[in-house]
Kinemage of the C-alpha trace (Angstrom):
@kinemage 1
@onewidth
@group {chain A} dominant
@subgroup {mainchain}
@vectorlist {calphas} color= white
{ca unk a 1} P 190.874 -100.618 47.820
{ca unk a 2} L 193.997 -100.374 49.986
{ca unk a 3} L 196.188 -97.320 49.526
{ca unk a 4} L 199.622 -97.709 48.020
{ca unk a 5} L 202.768 -96.484 49.753
{ca unk a 6} L 202.628 -93.084 48.045
{ca unk a 7} L 199.070 -92.549 49.318
{ca unk a 8} L 200.212 -93.336 52.859
{ca unk a 9} L 202.890 -90.647 52.521
{ca unk a 10} L 200.272 -88.152 51.303
{ca unk a 11} L 198.050 -89.083 54.249
{ca unk a 12} L 200.963 -88.465 56.607
{ca unk a 13} L 201.691 -85.140 54.911
{ca unk a 14} L 198.054 -84.157 55.433
{ca unk a 15} L 198.223 -85.094 59.111
{ca unk a 16} L 201.355 -82.986 59.585
{ca unk a 17} L 200.170 -80.025 57.509
{ca unk a 18} L 196.614 -78.906 58.232
{ca unk a 19} L 197.123 -76.041 55.764
{ca unk a 20} L 197.022 -78.509 52.874
{ca unk a 21} L 193.282 -77.832 52.676
{ca unk a 22} L 193.947 -74.115 52.208
{ca unk a 23} L 196.510 -74.841 49.494
{ca unk a 24} L 194.101 -77.253 47.816
{ca unk a 25} L 191.608 -74.466 47.201
{ca unk a 26} L 194.142 -72.758 44.921
{ca unk a 27} L 194.943 -75.819 42.786
{ca unk a 28} L 192.254 -77.231 40.526
{ca unk a 29} L 191.271 -80.796 41.401
{ca unk a 30} L 193.364 -80.966 44.561
{ca unk a 31} L 190.490 -80.098 46.894
{ca unk a 32} L 188.593 -83.295 45.945
{ca unk a 33} L 191.742 -85.330 46.544
{ca unk a 34} L 192.353 -83.713 49.944
{ca unk a 35} L 188.680 -84.248 50.835
{ca unk a 36} L 189.046 -87.974 50.123
{ca unk a 37} L 192.124 -88.088 52.355
{ca unk a 38} L 190.224 -86.247 55.086
{ca unk a 39} L 187.407 -88.826 54.886
{ca unk a 40} L 189.901 -91.678 55.312
{ca unk a 41} L 191.707 -89.920 58.139
{ca unk a 42} L 188.335 -89.330 59.851
{ca unk a 43} L 188.074 -93.109 60.347
{ca unk a 44} L 191.001 -92.749 62.754
{ca unk a 45} L 188.997 -90.502 65.094
{ca unk a 46} L 188.321 -93.428 67.448
{ca unk a 47} L 192.034 -94.204 67.815
{ca unk a 48} L 194.203 -93.034 70.682
{ca unk a 49} L 195.784 -89.729 69.558
{ca unk a 50} L 199.041 -90.441 71.407
{ca unk a 51} L 199.451 -93.801 69.671
{ca unk a 52} L 198.611 -92.219 66.315
{ca unk a 53} L 201.246 -89.526 66.846
{ca unk a 54} L 203.865 -92.112 67.790
{ca unk a 55} L 202.882 -94.240 64.801
{ca unk a 56} L 203.174 -91.246 62.491
{ca unk a 57} L 206.655 -90.522 63.818
{ca unk a 58} L 207.974 -94.083 63.479
{ca unk a 59} L 206.004 -95.753 60.696
{ca unk a 60} L 208.051 -94.739 57.661
{ca unk a 61} L 211.338 -95.724 59.282
{ca unk a 62} L 209.950 -99.087 60.403
{ca unk a 63} L 208.541 -99.845 56.959
{ca unk a 64} L 211.820 -98.790 55.330
{ca unk a 65} L 213.671 -101.342 57.456
{ca unk a 66} L 211.221 -104.079 56.472
{ca unk a 67} L 211.405 -103.121 52.796
{ca unk a 68} L 215.195 -103.481 53.019
{ca unk a 69} L 214.597 -107.133 53.895
{ca unk a 70} L 212.418 -107.534 50.808
{ca unk a 71} L 215.090 -105.919 48.620
{ca unk a 72} L 217.572 -108.446 50.023
{ca unk a 73} L 215.236 -111.306 48.995
{ca unk a 74} L 214.489 -112.104 52.648
{ca unk a 75} L 210.785 -112.336 51.889
{ca unk a 76} L 209.802 -114.678 54.719
{ca unk a 77} L 211.441 -112.456 57.302
{ca unk a 78} L 209.863 -109.347 55.770
{ca unk a 79} L 206.395 -110.928 56.000
{ca unk a 80} L 207.037 -111.928 59.624
{ca unk a 81} L 208.126 -108.389 60.488
{ca unk a 82} L 205.043 -106.907 58.825
{ca unk a 83} L 202.846 -109.400 60.684
{ca unk a 84} L 204.492 -108.379 63.978
{ca unk a 85} L 203.918 -104.730 63.084
{ca unk a 86} L 200.220 -105.113 62.185
{ca unk a 87} L 198.818 -105.452 65.746
{ca unk a 88} L 200.612 -102.255 66.779
{ca unk a 89} L 199.132 -100.153 63.964
{ca unk a 90} L 196.262 -97.881 64.967
{ca unk a 91} L 195.553 -96.281 61.592
{ca unk a 92} L 193.149 -98.214 59.346
{ca unk a 93} L 194.808 -96.556 56.332
{ca unk a 94} L 198.224 -97.936 57.270
{ca unk a 95} L 196.726 -101.316 58.203
{ca unk a 96} L 195.197 -101.681 54.741
{ca unk a 97} L 198.480 -100.687 53.110
{ca unk a 98} L 200.475 -103.198 55.144
{ca unk a 99} L 198.029 -106.028 54.440
{ca unk a 100} L 198.254 -105.321 50.706
{ca unk a 101} L 202.050 -105.214 50.862
{ca unk a 102} L 202.215 -108.535 52.738
{ca unk a 103} L 200.326 -110.191 49.874
{ca unk a 104} L 202.710 -108.639 47.328
{ca unk a 105} L 205.739 -109.910 49.239
{ca unk a 106} L 204.229 -113.384 49.509
{ca unk a 107} L 203.817 -113.349 45.722
{ca unk a 108} L 207.432 -112.290 45.277
{ca unk a 109} L 208.516 -115.092 47.632
{ca unk a 110} L 206.596 -117.668 45.597
{ca unk a 111} L 208.078 -116.440 42.319
{ca unk a 112} L 211.571 -116.403 43.812
{ca unk a 113} L 211.135 -119.941 45.153
{ca unk a 114} L 210.090 -121.179 41.693
{ca unk a 115} L 213.087 -119.503 40.091
{ca unk a 116} L 215.531 -120.911 42.639
{ca unk a 117} L 214.016 -124.402 42.318
{ca unk a 118} L 214.308 -124.297 38.525
{ca unk a 119} L 217.905 -123.108 38.658
{ca unk a 120} L 218.858 -125.722 41.251
{ca unk a 121} L 217.128 -128.415 39.216
{ca unk a 122} L 219.412 -127.585 36.310
{ca unk a 123} L 216.632 -127.459 33.769
{ca unk a 124} L 215.581 -124.656 31.510
{ca unk a 125} L 213.424 -122.124 33.269
{ca unk a 126} L 210.915 -120.547 30.936
{ca unk a 127} L 208.689 -117.638 31.704
{ca unk a 128} L 206.583 -115.328 29.604
{ca unk a 129} L 206.745 -111.580 30.040
{ca unk a 130} L 204.650 -109.337 27.788
{ca unk a 131} L 204.053 -112.209 25.357
{ca unk a 132} L 207.831 -112.761 25.079
{ca unk a 133} L 209.162 -116.108 26.238
{ca unk a 134} L 212.308 -115.720 28.325
{ca unk a 135} L 214.777 -118.512 29.000
{ca unk a 136} L 217.753 -117.259 31.026
{ca unk a 137} L 220.992 -118.899 29.975
{ca unk a 138} L 219.388 -121.111 27.339
{ca unk a 139} L 218.243 -118.856 24.522
{ca unk a 140} L 218.796 -121.500 21.858
{ca unk a 141} L 216.333 -123.885 23.516
{ca unk a 142} L 213.628 -121.234 23.812
{ca unk a 143} L 210.940 -120.617 21.229
{ca unk a 144} L 211.815 -120.877 17.551
{ca unk a 145} L 212.537 -117.184 17.038
{ca unk a 146} L 215.144 -116.896 19.831
{ca unk a 147} L 218.826 -117.097 19.355
């Protein structure tokens, strides 16, 4: 299972702070969590330490720039930037996180394309969220209970 963005930040914190293991001994349940992070970080042992250090220093800023594209609805460009970034990533933890995020952004792009097509078509766009049918701008033509 690929880590989410928060897990990647915790992994980076562990890399930067070797004393996290000492702190974990004082907090119940944290030592198992830190041990799992250490096991994942151990998979990076084969990687070039210089490249890993550089990646650690630049990764969050690079991802933040790409996520700005996604927030601006520039999904195709965001996916392209992530795909350009992937070959440069040394860490298998970060690679898994980026691959998972690319799939999420592709899903957002597909949903956005459907919404734009429906709006441009001029018809009523219906979608269901939590068993509630939503019809933006056309509540009277939605299900019987709307209005």
